[in-house]
C-alpha positions, 0 to 999 in steps of 0.5 A: 852558506853551510859549506862542505868544508865546515866543522869536522872536516875542516878540523882535520885539514892538513895545513898547507905551507904556502908562501906569499907571491907578489905577482899572484893578483896580477897573474890571476885569471881575468874576472868572469862575466859582468862585474859589480861594484859597491862604495865601501864605508869605513867599517867595510874597509876595516873588514877588508883589512881584517880579511887581508891580515888574516890571509897573511897570518894564514900564510896565504897569498893575494889570490886567497885574499881576493877569493875571500874578499869577493866571497864576503862581498857576495855574502854580506857586502863586507858587513859583519851581519848579525842575525837578521830575523825573518830575513836571515838565511837559516842561522847564517851570520858574519862576513861570510854568512857562516852557520853555527849549525854547520860547524863553522863555529859559535856565533861569537866566533863567526862574527869575529872577522879574523876567525871567520876569515881563517875558517873560510881559508881553512876550507879554501886550502882543502880545495885542490887547485884553488889557486888556478880555478875560477874564483867563483868555483873556489868560493862555491866549493867552500861556501856551497851557495844556492847561487854558485855563480854569484861570486864571480861578479865581485872579482875585479873589486876584490882584486882592486881592494887587495892591490890597494890594501895588501901592503898598507 
């Protein structure tokens, strides 16, 4: 998942001044297609909380957190993956399967949940209209996955997780 908005482009992004909106998740579009769900362990739940904390730190709302969590569910099942040897997709690592060779950061950076989330959100903020587009389109524009529609299946679980942990 190299991402169009990684590296040099993302480094020159203009910050967007957005304020959290409490109703963002409730007014979000209805999830597309069949939905998947996994049971989370303590580490995965901690990663959900780290993604939410980074989203708040970035000044973004619940919708951004839903997109980030759904993306991480698809990319890593919310596991902070290191190098997987022969099973690795190029040099992709971390929650978002970001690639050092594509400018996302060093291995140490992209396997840090806060850094990885902030890098993802930096790319997301560059997508015009991300707040109102289908989740899978917003995620795919940042991630540039070989499976562009795969993010949609995680929207309901991501929404539920944000609703559960946003204020905790």
